[in-house]
matplotlib code that plots the C-alpha trace (Angstrom):
import matplotlib.pyplot as plt

x = [108.8, 111.7, 115.2, 117.0, 119.1, 116.0, 114.5, 117.7, 117.7, 116.6, 116.6, 119.9, 121.5, 120.2, 121.0, 124.6, 125.1, 123.5, 125.7, 128.7, 127.5, 127.0, 130.3, 132.2, 131.1, 133.7, 131.0, 129.4, 132.5, 133.5, 133.5, 130.3, 128.3, 125.6, 124.6, 121.6, 119.7, 116.0, 115.4, 111.8, 109.9, 106.9, 106.0, 104.6, 107.5, 111.2, 113.7, 115.8, 119.0, 119.5, 122.6, 122.7, 125.4, 124.6, 121.2, 119.1, 119.1, 116.9, 117.0, 114.0, 115.0, 112.8, 114.4, 113.0, 111.2, 109.5, 106.3, 105.3, 102.2, 103.6, 105.6, 102.9, 102.8, 106.6, 107.0, 104.6, 106.5, 110.0, 109.1, 107.7, 110.8, 113.9, 115.7, 116.7, 114.7, 115.8, 114.4, 116.7, 114.5, 115.0, 114.4, 111.3, 109.6, 111.0, 108.2, 105.5, 107.8, 108.4, 104.6, 104.4, 107.3, 107.3, 109.8, 111.9, 112.8, 116.1, 115.9, 118.6, 118.1, 119.4, 120.2, 121.8, 124.8, 125.6, 128.3, 125.8, 126.7, 124.4, 125.0, 123.2, 122.8, 121.6, 118.6, 117.6, 119.2, 117.2, 116.4, 115.0, 111.3, 110.7, 106.9, 106.7, 108.4, 106.3, 107.9, 105.7, 106.6, 110.3, 110.4, 108.8, 112.2, 113.4, 113.0, 111.2, 114.3, 116.1, 113.3, 113.0, 116.8, 116.6, 113.7, 115.6, 118.7, 116.8, 114.6, 111.4, 110.7, 108.5, 105.2, 106.1, 108.8, 106.3, 104.2, 104.2, 106.0, 103.2, 103.1, 106.9, 106.9, 104.2, 106.2, 109.2, 107.0, 105.7, 109.1, 111.3, 111.1, 111.1, 114.7, 115.8, 113.9, 115.7, 119.0, 118.2, 116.9, 119.9, 122.3, 120.5, 120.4, 124.1, 124.7, 122.6, 124.7, 122.5, 121.3, 120.3, 122.3, 125.2, 123.7, 124.0, 123.9, 127.0, 130.6, 132.6, 134.8, 131.9, 132.0, 130.2, 127.2, 124.2, 120.8, 118.0, 115.5, 113.2, 114.8, 112.0, 110.1, 112.0]
y = [16.6, 14.2, 14.9, 12.5, 11.3, 10.5, 8.6, 6.4, 5.7, 2.2, 0.0, -1.6, 1.9, 2.8, -0.6, -0.4, 3.1, 2.2, -0.8, 1.4, 3.8, 0.9, -0.7, 2.6, 2.4, 0.4, -1.0, -2.7, -4.7, -6.8, -10.6, -10.5, -8.6, -10.1, -8.2, -9.3, -8.5, -9.1, -10.3, -11.5, -10.0, -11.8, -13.3, -9.9, -7.7, -7.9, -5.5, -4.5, -4.4, -5.5, -5.1, -7.1, -6.3, -5.1, -4.0, -4.9, -2.1, -2.1, 0.0, 0.3, 1.6, 3.7, 4.7, 7.4, 4.8, 3.2, 4.3, 4.6, 2.5, -0.2, 2.1, 2.3, -1.5, -1.7, 1.0, -0.9, -4.3, -2.8, -0.8, -3.8, -6.0, -3.9, -1.6, 1.1, 1.7, 3.8, 4.9, 5.7, 7.6, 9.4, 13.1, 13.1, 11.0, 12.8, 15.1, 12.4, 9.9, 12.5, 12.6, 8.8, 8.1, 8.0, 10.5, 7.6, 6.6, 7.7, 9.2, 9.3, 11.1, 9.6, 12.0, 11.5, 13.6, 15.2, 12.6, 9.8, 8.6, 8.4, 10.5, 9.6, 12.3, 11.7, 13.9, 12.4, 9.8, 6.8, 6.3, 3.3, 3.4, 0.5, 1.2, -0.2, -3.5, -6.7, -9.6, -12.2, -11.0, -10.9, -14.5, -15.5, -14.6, -17.9, -21.3, -23.8, -25.8, -22.6, -21.4, -24.9, -25.1, -21.8, -23.0, -26.3, -24.4, -22.5, -25.4, -24.1, -26.7, -29.1, -29.6, -28.0, -30.2, -31.9, -28.9, -26.6, -23.3, -21.0, -22.8, -22.7, -19.0, -18.4, -20.1, -17.9, -14.8, -16.2, -17.0, -14.1, -10.4, -8.2, -7.2, -10.8, -11.7, -9.0, -10.3, -14.0, -13.4, -11.3, -13.9, -16.8, -15.0, -14.3, -17.9, -19.4, -21.4, -22.3, -19.1, -19.9, -17.8, -15.4, -12.0, -11.0, -7.3, -7.3, -6.8, -10.0, -9.4, -9.2, -12.9, -12.2, -10.8, -13.1, -13.1, -14.0, -14.6, -17.6, -18.4, -17.5, -20.2, -23.2]
z = [61.1, 61.9, 60.7, 58.3, 61.1, 63.1, 60.2, 60.1, 63.9, 64.7, 67.8, 66.9, 66.9, 70.3, 71.7, 70.5, 71.9, 75.2, 75.6, 74.9, 77.6, 80.1, 79.5, 80.1, 83.8, 85.8, 88.2, 85.2, 84.3, 87.3, 87.5, 89.6, 87.0, 84.8, 81.7, 79.7, 76.5, 76.3, 79.9, 80.3, 83.2, 84.6, 81.2, 80.2, 79.0, 78.2, 79.6, 76.6, 78.6, 82.2, 84.4, 87.6, 90.2, 93.6, 92.2, 89.2, 86.6, 83.5, 80.3, 78.0, 74.5, 72.2, 68.9, 66.6, 64.6, 67.6, 69.3, 73.0, 72.9, 75.2, 77.5, 80.3, 80.6, 80.4, 83.1, 85.3, 85.2, 85.2, 88.3, 90.2, 89.7, 89.1, 91.5, 89.0, 85.8, 82.8, 79.5, 76.6, 74.2, 70.9, 71.2, 69.1, 71.8, 74.8, 75.7, 75.6, 77.5, 80.2, 80.8, 81.1, 83.4, 87.2, 88.7, 89.9, 86.4, 84.8, 81.4, 78.6, 75.3, 72.1, 69.4, 66.0, 65.1, 61.7, 61.3, 61.5, 65.0, 68.0, 71.1, 74.4, 77.1, 80.6, 81.5, 84.8, 87.2, 88.3, 91.9, 93.8, 94.7, 97.1, 97.2, 93.7, 94.4, 94.0, 95.8, 94.1, 90.6, 91.6, 92.6, 89.3, 87.7, 89.2, 87.6, 89.7, 90.7, 91.6, 93.9, 95.5, 96.1, 98.0, 100.1, 100.8, 101.8, 104.4, 105.5, 104.1, 101.5, 103.5, 101.8, 98.5, 97.0, 94.6, 93.9, 90.9, 90.5, 91.8, 95.2, 95.5, 94.6, 97.2, 99.8, 99.1, 99.5, 102.8, 104.3, 103.1, 103.5, 100.3, 101.0, 101.3, 98.1, 96.2, 97.4, 96.8, 93.3, 92.3, 93.6, 91.9, 88.5, 88.7, 89.6, 86.8, 84.4, 81.5, 79.8, 76.3, 73.8, 73.7, 72.9, 69.2, 70.2, 72.3, 71.1, 70.5, 73.5, 75.9, 76.9, 80.2, 78.4, 77.8, 76.2, 78.5, 75.7, 76.3, 79.7, 82.0, 83.9, 82.9]

ax = plt.figure().add_subplot(projection="3d")
ax.plot(x, y, z, "-o")
ax.set_aspect("equal")
plt.show()
């Protein structure tokens, strides 16, 4: 049976507490850092929170009032695109979540306090698993023009300039190594100027934070 504090725990509570945890880390607050809410991955799932600096780090959030039905699919797509993957989960879901997660995933436990606040405790640190990376899915994070600009810069655009996104993405995978693709995608996302909306979930002073909703595949 869930406690009263668990019953009152919702996604917004976990999201706010997770952002506070992320923003306490100095490496997440430099001018070269991009922080996103609801970042679409491969048109299949959205990463609840994504931080892009020297790596791409994602956080999936599961409050006490959520369920874990979609977690296996989310784990699959997060793991294929992001460098570090984390689950922030309410304690009532912890045991089941632990069974569903690869050992490379970081785990944080969200627990309500008697005073009504939310405390997040790290259970396991995320690590990179390169065997899960899918270069083709990673390049799909880029808009058509972004991918084409990269190919043009390196002289690989011949024969694809008038083609649709899938052919351009395929050319990127043909011409660049997985390591290069990770670097190119990170750099391009951080350089993107026209993200749609400022995130409603971030504090007012977080001007560098952005919502990625509805931005994929423009």
